[in-house]
KERO-808564 format. One record per residue (C-alpha): x, y, z; residue in one letter. Coordinates in steps of 0.25 Angstrom, whole numbers, plus 5000, padded with zeros to 4 digits. Example, Ala and Ser with C-alpha at 12.3 -4.5 7.8 and 13.67 -1.06 7.14 Angstrom:
2
504949825031A/505549965029S/
This chain:
345
498350444914M/498450594917K/497550644929L/496650764926P/497050894930H/496050914942Y/496550784948L/497950834948H/497550954955I/496750874965R/497850784968N/498750904970H/497850974980W/497750834987K/499250824988H/499350964993A/498250945003L/498950825009W/500350895009F/499751015016N/499050925026L/500250845029G/501150975030A/500051035040I/500150905048L/501650905049L/501651055053I/500551015064L/501350905069L/502650985069G/501951095077A/501350995087E/502750945089G/503251085092I/502151115101C/502350995109R/503851025110W/503451175115L/502551115125E/503651025130A/504551135131K/503551225139A/503251105148S/504751095151S/504851245154A/503651235163Q/504351115171E/505451205175R/504451285184I/503951205196R/503051255207T/502651205221E/501251235226R/501051365218V/499751325211Y/498951255221E/497451285220V/496251205223I/495151185212P/494051275212D/492851285202D/492651435203L/494151475201V/494851355196G/495751345208G/495951415221R/496951425233L/496751325244A/496351395257P/497251405269D/498551355263T/500051395263R/501051335253R/502351365248L/502451385233T/503651375225R/504051395210K/505351345203Y/505951365190A/507051255186D/507051215200G/507351355205R/506351425215L/505651535209I/504751565221Y/504251515234E/503051575240A/502051545251V/500551545248V/499551545259T/498051555257T/496951595267D/495651515271P/495051565258H/496151515248G/496651655246L/498151695247R/498351755260I/498251905263A/498851985274P/497951995287P/497152125288C/496552145302G/495652275299A/495452275284C/494052325280D/494252305265S/494752195256A/495652195243V/495352075234L/496452025224F/496251935212F/497151885202G/498151765199D/499551725203S/499951875203F/498951915213T/498951785221Y/500451795222G/501051675216E/502551655219G/502551755231V/502251735246D/500951765252D/501451895258T/502051945244A/500751945236T/500152075231M/498852055238P/499552025251W/500452145249R/499252235247V/498552175259G/499852205267L/499852345262R/498352365265A/498252295278R/497252355287D/496452405275R/496252295265Y/496252145266R/496752075254T/496151955247Y/497051875237N/496051795228F/497151775217A/497651635213V/498751595203H/498051575190G/496851655192Y/496251755183G/495051845182P/494051725181H/494451675195Q/494251815201M/492851825195L/492551685199S/492951705214L/492151835215V/490951785207E/490851655215H/490951715229G/492351675232R/492751815236V/491651865245D/491751765256P/493251785258I/493351935258V/492951995272E/493052145269E/492452235259P/493252235246V/493952365243A/494752325231C/494952205221V/496252185214I/496352085202Y/497752065196Q/497752015182A/498751965172I/498252005158Y/497951945148P/498251815156E/497051825165H/496251835152V/496851695148H/496551635162R/495051695161L/494951615147M/495351485154G/496551455145H/497451395156Y/497451255161S/497751295175W/496451385174N/495551275168A/494651265180H/494551415182G/493251495180P/492751525166R/491951655163Y/491251685150A/490951825145L/489451825140K/488951905128E/488352005138D/489752035145G/489351955157T/490251835163L/489851695165R/490551595174F/490751465166M/491451375177G/492851325176P/493551325162F/493751175162D/492251155163Q/492151215149Q/492751115139P/493651175128R/493251165114P/493651035107S/494551095098W/495351165109H/495451025116Q/495950965104A/497051075102M/497451055116E/497850905113K/499050955104S/500251035107A/500051115095L/498551145098G/498951185113R/499951275106R/498951345097I/497951355109L/499051425117S/499151535106Y/497751555104A/497151695107P/496951685122R/496251815125A/495251875116G/494452005117E/493251925124R/494251855134D/494751995138K/493352045139A/493051925148L/494251965157F/493652105158V/492352045162A/492851955172V/493652065179V/492552165179C/491452065184R/492352025195T/492452175199S/490952195198E/490652075207L/491652125217L/491152265217R/489752205219Q/490152135231R/491052255236W/490552385230P/491752465234G/492852365229A/493752415218R/494352325207F/495752335202H/496452255191L/497952245191I/498352195177V/499652135172W/499352165158D/500152085148W/499552155136T/500152285141D/498852365138G/498452295125A/497152255132D/496852385139S/495452395134L/495052275143W/495652345155F/494952475152R/493652395152Q/494052335166I/494352485171S/493052525165G/492352425175A/492952505187G/494152415188I/495452485190Q/496552415182V/498052425186H/499152385176D/500252315183I/501252395174R/500752515183D/501052445195I/502452385193L/503552495194P/504152475180D/502752425174G/503452305168N/502652185172K/503652095165S/504852135174N/505352015181L/505652095193A/504152085196Y/504151935194K/504451815204I/505551765194S/505751745179P/505151615181D/503851665188D/503251795183K/502351815195H/502551945203P/503551935214N/503351995228P/503852135224Q/502852145213T/501752095222H/502152215231Q/502152315220L/500752275216I/500352275230A/500852415232D/500152465220Y/498852405224V/498952455238T/499252595234R/498452615221N/497252525223V/497052525238L/497552665239G/498452635251L/499852685254D/501052595251V/502152605261P/
């Protein structure tokens, strides 16, 4: 018995549907396998790097993690068993990396930022804030509030929740925040696992900021959690757009709010932003907004002699891209001369 024409068509579409679904399933399974292989390869690459006492912090609900007070430790980093750096890290009674003594200082300079400002991989006396304090001794006392992994949200949380005032003994003349951009936008958004307990800020419709508590107190959407369970899903999430216009606006708002709060506390304080801009000026609009708020922006390309921030001569090693002691000194000389207005010998 011959089937009606419409049944032939329906069977054809049914077979085509199952064929396509099967093909899609095979493609997804293949992609999952490839992603698992890539993850294993990346994990193997990470295993070649080993650290000793580099990332020691104590949990903190306002900033995620902070340095323990009154400690001294020897930090080391290895690549394939080869020593990349060995550096002494010492903290003061407040849990800040130590600054040079200043007997008759009548003003303070505050430093905020991440590992670049904190000085990961270099000794206490080689960090940029220490070198500035050494150049400006008897004039300015320096305070290094930076910690590896920090972003603008930790800076604002420290200021907003009264963690700065009790530590600083002198009137603040200058505040310097060194940012890696757009990396600090990503940190502000809470994408990194090591920043899971960091402070979350939301930009409200009226342009004001709201502190939301730690990131890990805000559960991720169920679809996001489901995708994280597969290697393919994690791969897709890693390539998702990570810094939209609203996220960049949040970065601007956090930086400007920090400046505003510090100026309310110390009316004469000047706020400066040193930026390692990896967009090479593509987001200059946002930095113009920051400048419009009375914050002076300094591009690292104008600080380094050849303007090439990718030059390995400024790094600790090809296996560690943090600034080396010579680069810390270059930035310190610039800050001393062009921000504080002091002569550099």
